[in-house]
BAFI-3210 file (N, C-alpha, C; in Angstrom, 3 decimals, decimal comma, padded with zeros to 6 digits):
// residues 181
n [1|2|3|4|5|6|7|8|9|10|11|12|13|14|15|16|17|18|19|20|21|22|23|24|25|26|27|28|29|30|31|32|33|34|35|36|37|38|39|40|41|42|43|44|45|46|47|48|49|50|51|52|53|54|55|56|57|58|59|60|61|62|63|64|65|66|67|68|69|70|71|72|73|74|75|76|77|78|79|80|81|82|83|84|85|86|87|88|89|90|91|92|93|94|95|96|97|98|99|100|101|102|103|104|105|106|107|108|109|110|111|112|113|114|115|116|117|118|119|120|121|122|123|124|125|126|127|128|129|130|131|132|133|134|135|136|137|138|139|140|141|142|143|144|145|146|147|148|149|150|151|152|153|154|155|156|157|158|159|160|161|162|163|164|165|166|167|168|169|170|171|172|173|174|175|176|177|178|179|180|181]
n.u [-068,887|-071,361|-072,231|-074,041|-075,281|-073,062|-070,942|-067,987|-065,408|-063,482|-060,186|-059,035|-056,622|-057,312|-057,271|-054,980|-053,520|-054,415|-052,780|-053,378|-055,286|-056,459|-053,958|-050,805|-051,004|-052,592|-051,329|-049,086|-050,420|-051,173|-048,661|-047,899|-047,492|-045,384|-042,556|-042,804|-043,472|-041,047|-039,182|-039,813|-040,057|-037,422|-036,093|-036,982|-036,406|-033,506|-033,553|-034,225|-032,249|-030,112|-030,335|-030,330|-028,041|-026,173|-024,284|-024,584|-026,864|-029,070|-028,825|-029,521|-028,437|-025,998|-023,941|-025,607|-027,511|-030,705|-032,120|-030,865|-031,733|-034,694|-034,452|-033,536|-035,485|-037,555|-038,954|-039,421|-041,423|-044,143|-046,216|-045,389|-045,900|-045,695|-043,205|-042,071|-043,458|-041,785|-039,348|-039,251|-038,773|-036,027|-034,440|-036,151|-038,011|-036,777|-035,813|-038,363|-039,006|-037,131|-037,714|-040,265|-039,921|-038,600|-040,475|-042,203|-040,946|-040,116|-042,738|-044,173|-042,471|-042,287|-044,934|-046,923|-049,448|-049,637|-051,309|-051,873|-049,167|-048,138|-050,133|-048,626|-046,065|-047,053|-048,068|-045,608|-044,088|-045,942|-045,656|-042,897|-042,920|-044,477|-043,052|-040,058|-039,373|-041,075|-040,509|-039,169|-038,532|-039,102|-042,073|-041,748|-038,981|-038,667|-038,698|-040,215|-042,822|-043,338|-042,731|-044,921|-047,144|-046,183|-046,720|-049,661|-050,882|-050,370|-051,613|-054,201|-054,481|-053,182|-051,203|-051,378|-050,169|-047,577|-046,789|-047,011|-049,664|-050,947|-050,586|-051,648|-054,472|-054,721|-054,723|-056,633|-058,885|-058,812|-058,707|-060,863|-061,869|-060,435|-057,299|-055,300|-054,363]
n.v [-051,223|-053,449|-056,404|-058,991|-057,328|-056,197|-053,482|-052,633|-050,601|-048,575|-047,458|-044,568|-043,201|-041,241|-041,706|-042,164|-044,392|-046,374|-047,064|-047,410|-045,229|-042,566|-042,794|-042,522|-039,642|-038,625|-038,598|-037,133|-034,579|-033,865|-033,244|-031,257|-028,367|-028,599|-028,067|-025,538|-024,636|-025,308|-023,779|-020,916|-020,755|-021,618|-019,447|-017,053|-017,373|-017,295|-014,671|-013,071|-013,538|-012,808|-010,281|-009,621|-010,214|-008,614|-005,851|-003,089|-002,898|-001,975|000,573|004,183|005,790|005,520|003,213|000,518|000,275|000,064|002,534|004,240|002,556|002,913|005,785|005,997|004,761|006,141|008,134|006,821|004,840|003,122|003,499|005,914|006,975|004,768|004,371|006,915|006,469|004,315|005,574|007,339|005,511|003,936|001,891|000,382|-000,457|-002,043|-004,054|-005,099|-006,069|-008,166|-009,860|-010,363|-011,801|-014,058|-015,300|-015,819|-017,639|-019,564|-020,292|-021,059|-023,211|-025,164|-025,514|-024,293|-022,810|-022,060|-020,693|-018,089|-017,686|-017,622|-015,500|-013,426|-013,531|-012,948|-010,194|-008,900|-009,243|-007,919|-005,009|-004,591|-004,651|-002,624|-000,617|-000,675|-002,442|-001,268|000,334|-001,158|-002,015|-003,758|-004,907|-007,526|-007,910|-007,266|-008,729|-008,916|-008,892|-011,607|-013,045|-012,286|-013,358|-016,183|-016,582|-016,830|-019,338|-020,784|-019,357|-019,787|-022,517|-023,365|-025,428|-028,301|-030,950|-032,782|-031,280|-029,250|-028,464|-030,107|-032,272|-031,487|-031,194|-033,828|-034,969|-033,550|-034,515|-037,168|-037,160|-035,383|-032,135|-032,518|-032,348|-032,213|-034,200]
n.w [-058,116|-057,500|-055,765|-054,474|-052,527|-051,421|-051,552|-053,697|-053,594|-055,903|-055,807|-056,668|-056,008|-054,646|-051,802|-050,733|-051,389|-049,940|-047,541|-044,536|-042,475|-044,047|-045,608|-047,270|-048,907|-047,055|-044,424|-045,190|-045,724|-043,063|-041,891|-043,291|-042,922|-040,823|-041,994|-042,276|-039,823|-038,425|-039,869|-039,355|-036,680|-035,895|-037,257|-036,058|-033,518|-033,538|-034,947|-032,614|-030,551|-031,912|-032,048|-029,026|-028,285|-029,630|-028,640|-029,674|-031,025|-029,242|-028,916|-028,985|-031,154|-033,840|-035,955|-037,006|-034,954|-033,508|-033,372|-035,193|-037,565|-037,404|-037,930|-040,296|-041,859|-041,693|-043,186|-045,630|-044,799|-044,683|-042,671|-041,059|-038,319|-036,787|-036,851|-035,600|-033,128|-032,152|-032,050|-029,819|-027,841|-028,522|-027,429|-025,521|-027,615|-029,232|-027,564|-026,947|-029,481|-029,943|-027,790|-028,464|-030,739|-029,857|-028,046|-029,798|-031,604|-030,022|-029,344|-031,535|-032,574|-030,564|-030,368|-028,650|-027,587|-030,371|-032,349|-031,399|-031,211|-033,606|-034,523|-033,325|-034,599|-037,119|-036,790|-036,042|-038,324|-040,077|-038,909|-039,335|-042,149|-042,710|-041,973|-041,814|-044,087|-046,139|-048,339|-050,232|-053,594|-056,660|-054,798|-053,753|-052,978|-050,461|-047,646|-045,343|-045,980|-047,454|-044,929|-043,573|-045,076|-044,601|-042,354|-041,949|-042,764|-040,448|-038,436|-039,483|-039,062|-036,826|-034,369|-034,343|-034,800|-033,428|-030,943|-028,191|-027,916|-028,885|-027,473|-025,109|-025,876|-026,338|-023,831|-022,772|-023,930|-023,104|-020,239|-019,715|-018,037|-015,781|-015,572|-013,897|-011,059]
ca.u [-069,466|-072,415|-072,275|-074,613|-075,612|-072,075|-070,226|-066,674|-064,775|-062,284|-059,358|-058,332|-055,404|-057,473|-057,132|-053,551|-053,224|-054,816|-051,490|-053,727|-056,285|-055,874|-052,781|-049,575|-051,510|-053,316|-050,171|-048,111|-051,290|-051,268|-047,451|-047,506|-046,834|-044,419|-041,159|-043,127|-043,349|-039,617|-038,476|-040,275|-039,560|-035,733|-035,669|-037,316|-035,397|-032,253|-033,422|-034,136|-031,117|-028,974|-030,418|-030,059|-026,486|-025,462|-024,309|-024,830|-028,241|-030,130|-028,503|-030,241|-027,839|-024,829|-024,121|-026,316|-028,630|-032,140|-032,525|-030,870|-032,506|-035,769|-034,367|-033,117|-036,534|-038,711|-039,334|-039,871|-042,242|-045,711|-046,942|-044,271|-046,337|-045,219|-041,715|-042,251|-043,796|-040,423|-038,235|-039,667|-037,730|-035,664|-034,069|-037,280|-038,824|-035,658|-036,045|-039,628|-039,098|-036,246|-038,602|-041,417|-039,330|-038,259|-041,541|-042,962|-040,033|-040,298|-044,210|-044,352|-041,507|-042,698|-046,288|-047,478|-050,284|-049,397|-052,189|-051,358|-047,790|-048,360|-050,595|-047,477|-045,124|-047,457|-047,948|-044,328|-043,582|-046,622|-044,975|-041,717|-043,272|-045,198|-042,246|-038,609|-039,184|-041,860|-039,844|-038,320|-039,095|-040,390|-042,368|-041,137|-037,867|-039,036|-038,726|-041,338|-044,307|-043,142|-042,850|-046,465|-047,721|-045,855|-047,684|-051,086|-051,273|-050,236|-052,469|-055,387|-054,213|-052,462|-049,830|-052,174|-049,390|-046,205|-046,653|-047,589|-051,192|-051,603|-050,403|-052,594|-055,612|-055,022|-055,150|-058,057|-059,774|-058,825|-059,273|-061,698|-061,387|-059,692|-055,781|-054,171|-055,070]
ca.v [-052,467|-054,173|-057,892|-059,596|-056,235|-055,302|-052,561|-052,564|-049,292|-048,457|-046,322|-044,061|-042,558|-040,124|-041,952|-042,316|-045,978|-047,725|-047,309|-047,005|-044,197|-041,409|-043,301|-041,595|-038,481|-037,899|-038,471|-035,768|-033,576|-033,670|-032,612|-030,178|-027,101|-028,687|-027,472|-024,131|-024,224|-025,345|-022,512|-019,850|-020,850|-021,163|-018,017|-015,959|-017,557|-016,768|-013,040|-012,356|-013,983|-012,050|-008,661|-009,791|-010,529|-007,368|-004,713|-001,882|-002,741|-001,209|002,120|005,098|006,064|004,856|002,220|-001,041|000,447|000,131|004,209|004,479|002,064|003,661|007,257|006,006|003,985|006,977|009,057|005,793|003,954|002,969|004,233|006,713|007,202|003,666|004,707|007,934|005,903|003,269|006,578|007,571|004,804|003,029|000,488|-000,200|-000,870|-003,341|-005,004|-005,660|-006,676|-009,310|-010,677|-010,827|-012,690|-015,080|-015,935|-016,335|-018,456|-020,984|-020,850|-022,024|-024,365|-026,069|-025,559|-023,978|-021,625|-021,983|-019,773|-017,007|-017,454|-017,334|-014,308|-012,708|-013,345|-012,123|-008,616|-008,565|-009,187|-006,699|-004,015|-004,486|-004,359|-001,418|000,376|-000,921|-002,737|-000,850|000,932|-001,971|-001,816|-004,214|-005,069|-008,718|-007,686|-007,025|-010,322|-009,200|-009,113|-012,802|-013,528|-012,081|-014,578|-017,527|-016,930|-016,862|-020,820|-021,158|-018,403|-020,449|-024,199|-023,569|-026,368|-029,470|-032,022|-032,972|-029,903|-029,418|-027,945|-031,308|-033,178|-030,941|-031,540|-035,497|-035,336|-033,124|-035,390|-038,500|-036,883|-034,168|-031,037|-032,706|-032,689|-032,670|-034,479]
ca.w [-058,376|-056,538|-055,556|-053,520|-051,615|-051,075|-052,758|-053,916|-053,870|-056,397|-055,325|-057,839|-055,645|-053,598|-050,445|-050,587|-052,159|-048,858|-046,741|-043,444|-042,416|-044,972|-046,411|-047,366|-048,915|-045,689|-043,291|-045,561|-045,480|-041,856|-041,285|-044,320|-042,080|-040,047|-042,322|-042,192|-038,399|-038,139|-040,434|-039,055|-035,375|-035,514|-037,735|-035,208|-032,116|-034,211|-035,030|-031,446|-029,945|-032,509|-031,552|-027,604|-028,255|-030,231|-027,834|-030,379|-031,579|-028,515|-028,668|-029,722|-032,411|-034,070|-036,907|-036,777|-033,726|-033,735|-033,344|-036,632|-038,442|-037,341|-038,305|-041,850|-042,417|-041,260|-044,512|-046,663|-043,926|-044,999|-041,411|-040,307|-037,132|-035,984|-036,547|-034,372|-031,704|-031,665|-031,704|-028,353|-026,704|-029,332|-026,573|-025,205|-028,764|-029,698|-026,679|-027,133|-030,764|-029,512|-026,852|-029,152|-031,533|-029,342|-027,731|-030,920|-032,172|-029,266|-029,217|-032,973|-032,767|-029,622|-030,544|-027,328|-027,937|-031,553|-033,155|-030,878|-031,493|-035,245|-034,539|-032,938|-035,817|-038,184|-036,281|-035,932|-039,697|-040,522|-038,478|-040,042|-043,614|-042,738|-041,623|-042,210|-045,473|-047,182|-049,501|-051,304|-055,004|-056,208|-053,295|-053,480|-052,507|-049,052|-047,195|-044,386|-046,663|-047,500|-043,888|-043,164|-045,592|-044,228|-040,869|-042,036|-042,506|-039,083|-037,728|-039,564|-038,642|-035,394|-034,344|-034,331|-034,589|-032,939|-030,515|-026,775|-027,828|-029,392|-026,182|-024,026|-026,161|-026,221|-022,430|-022,046|-024,397|-022,191|-018,862|-019,425|-017,404|-014,643|-016,129|-012,947|-009,890]
c.u [-070,243|-072,374|-072,927|-074,912|-074,402|-071,606|-068,697|-066,327|-063,717|-061,309|-058,706|-057,230|-055,868|-057,224|-055,581|-052,975|-053,540|-053,680|-052,139|-055,072|-055,725|-054,752|-051,911|-050,077|-051,937|-052,342|-049,378|-049,125|-051,060|-049,843|-047,173|-046,767|-045,698|-043,195|-041,622|-042,894|-041,611|-038,911|-038,370|-039,963|-038,343|-035,405|-035,923|-036,653|-034,246|-032,295|-033,514|-032,905|-030,006|-028,967|-030,167|-028,609|-025,629|-025,631|-024,757|-026,041|-029,347|-029,926|-029,420|-029,860|-026,575|-025,017|-024,583|-027,234|-029,955|-032,744|-032,179|-031,337|-034,017|-035,600|-034,300|-034,595|-037,776|-039,865|-039,938|-041,094|-043,753|-046,699|-045,689|-044,585|-045,904|-043,928|-041,319|-042,485|-042,501|-039,484|-038,446|-038,752|-037,193|-035,123|-035,308|-038,142|-038,074|-035,608|-037,220|-039,712|-038,417|-037,046|-039,797|-041,124|-038,957|-039,327|-042,123|-042,303|-040,491|-042,080|-044,441|-043,585|-042,157|-044,356|-046,897|-048,020|-049,880|-049,941|-051,841|-049,937|-047,545|-048,975|-049,424|-046,570|-045,774|-047,584|-046,723|-044,130|-044,504|-046,102|-043,901|-042,137|-043,848|-044,110|-040,794|-038,556|-040,051|-041,703|-039,354|-039,235|-038,314|-040,813|-041,690|-040,140|-037,635|-039,177|-039,915|-042,571|-044,459|-043,592|-044,368|-047,393|-047,575|-046,611|-048,931|-051,379|-051,466|-051,286|-053,875|-055,515|-053,944|-051,453|-050,496|-051,209|-047,856|-045,759|-047,222|-048,868|-051,760|-051,556|-051,414|-054,154|-055,961|-055,356|-056,331|-059,049|-059,891|-059,297|-060,320|-061,243|-060,599|-058,318|-055,080|-055,032|-055,798]
c.v [-053,090|-055,515|-058,260|-058,624|-055,920|-054,504|-052,609|-051,258|-049,494|-047,258|-046,084|-042,907|-041,609|-040,312|-042,324|-043,630|-047,093|-047,905|-046,740|-045,905|-043,116|-041,733|-042,146|-040,105|-037,917|-037,616|-037,104|-034,334|-032,987|-032,860|-031,743|-029,217|-027,308|-028,175|-025,904|-023,681|-024,310|-024,184|-021,268|-019,891|-020,669|-019,824|-016,995|-016,100|-016,800|-015,088|-012,456|-012,616|-013,010|-010,472|-008,566|-009,554|-009,652|-006,037|-003,177|-001,914|-001,873|-000,011|002,945|005,567|005,368|003,591|000,982|-000,848|000,600|001,523|004,527|003,821|002,671|005,152|006,941|005,549|004,802|007,446|007,925|004,850|004,201|003,788|004,935|006,910|005,867|003,621|005,527|007,195|005,025|004,505|007,272|007,013|003,641|001,691|-000,258|-001,000|-002,165|-004,374|-006,078|-006,679|-008,113|-010,147|-011,205|-012,047|-014,067|-016,053|-016,485|-017,446|-019,759|-021,544|-021,853|-023,240|-025,526|-026,561|-025,262|-022,622|-021,273|-021,067|-018,593|-016,662|-016,982|-015,903|-013,048|-012,516|-012,850|-010,585|-008,174|-008,171|-007,836|-005,242|-003,764|-004,300|-002,950|-000,182|000,251|-001,329|-002,388|-000,104|000,314|-002,123|-002,789|-004,505|-006,519|-008,823|-007,583|-008,357|-010,270|-009,417|-010,713|-013,497|-013,455|-013,251|-015,783|-017,693|-017,093|-018,485|-021,491|-020,449|-019,329|-021,930|-024,508|-024,794|-027,652|-030,713|-031,874|-031,481|-030,282|-028,812|-029,353|-032,408|-032,567|-031,320|-032,951|-035,496|-034,711|-034,227|-036,596|-038,309|-036,141|-032,880|-031,081|-033,029|-033,024|-033,291|-035,998]
c.w [-057,389|-056,722|-054,359|-052,160|-050,818|-051,938|-052,603|-054,127|-054,703|-055,945|-056,319|-057,272|-054,716|-052,195|-050,148|-050,775|-050,782|-047,894|-045,208|-043,444|-043,275|-045,917|-046,529|-047,590|-047,623|-044,490|-044,062|-045,493|-043,890|-041,282|-042,257|-044,053|-041,153|-040,528|-041,989|-040,692|-037,917|-038,662|-039,825|-037,362|-035,200|-036,181|-036,765|-033,963|-032,626|-034,404|-033,599|-030,435|-030,442|-032,175|-029,981|-027,562|-029,011|-029,290|-028,466|-030,797|-030,739|-028,547|-029,547|-031,135|-032,547|-035,046|-036,346|-035,486|-034,213|-033,968|-034,904|-037,635|-038,408|-038,156|-039,833|-042,622|-042,370|-042,320|-045,238|-045,971|-044,668|-043,956|-040,837|-038,795|-036,148|-035,732|-035,526|-033,098|-031,166|-031,241|-030,219|-027,351|-027,689|-028,592|-026,444|-026,276|-029,324|-028,864|-026,477|-028,255|-030,442|-028,597|-027,510|-030,102|-030,978|-028,781|-028,870|-031,445|-031,314|-028,970|-030,361|-032,888|-031,770|-029,828|-029,046|-027,726|-029,407|-032,583|-032,749|-031,191|-032,879|-035,212|-034,462|-033,971|-037,062|-037,874|-036,280|-037,404|-040,477|-040,099|-039,251|-041,397|-043,556|-042,793|-042,257|-043,724|-046,533|-048,263|-050,605|-052,613|-055,990|-054,943|-052,859|-053,013|-051,037|-048,290|-046,077|-044,815|-046,959|-046,044|-043,110|-043,739|-045,181|-043,004|-040,969|-042,233|-041,312|-038,350|-037,989|-038,899|-037,069|-035,475|-033,817|-034,159|-034,265|-032,171|-029,018|-026,724|-028,058|-027,985|-025,269|-024,503|-026,147|-024,802|-021,881|-022,585|-023,661|-020,724|-018,548|-018,786|-016,314|-015,396|-015,064|-011,710|-009,975]
res [m|v|h|s|g|r|s|l|a|v|d|h|g|g|s|g|g|g|h|g|p|g|g|l|r|g|l|l|g|r|y|a|l|l|p|l|r|i|f|l|g|v|t|f|i|y|a|g|l|d|k|l|t|d|p|g|f|f|a|a|s|g|n|g|s|i|g|e|l|m|r|q|s|r|d|s|a|g|v|p|a|l|v|d|l|a|l|h|g|p|a|a|f|g|y|a|i|a|a|g|e|l|a|v|g|v|g|v|l|l|g|v|l|g|r|l|a|a|c|g|g|a|l|i|s|l|s|l|w|l|t|v|s|w|s|a|t|p|y|y|y|g|n|d|l|a|y|l|m|a|w|l|p|l|v|l|a|g|t|p|y|l|s|l|d|a|l|y|a|r|r|r|r|r|f|g|r|h|l|i|g]
***
């Protein structure tokens, strides 16, 4: 409606009801990935710590060991060459996976190099899907594919809110390139 050279906007709910800039809808949209970040971060930290605290996990053979898991999944893997590579040094591969899970979990939970951490999580999930859970039938019984898909929004969006990345970006905008000094 135009009156005396001024236009009056009608809010049909698109702006969130006028509760500040962007309104409630905008606020919820900004923080929509936070539950996913928390879930994936805590889950990957737990998975890494679980491996590191299980003395039998890093063995080349035996019940519950990484070596035995790799041997069992080798013939049904989507990419058996990845399993063969891991079988050359099962303990080293197990430590690499555990350390990667910890780094990814901490990175995405605290928002430190969030996109890079999410890429790492996606790569871990992809490698586990192509090896360990490839034979799950139907495909949606294998959780590694779901984890891979869950990482993709964080790869695209990063960790722009409630994160050290956001704090760094804010300081950089305020102080320019001279953050220290």
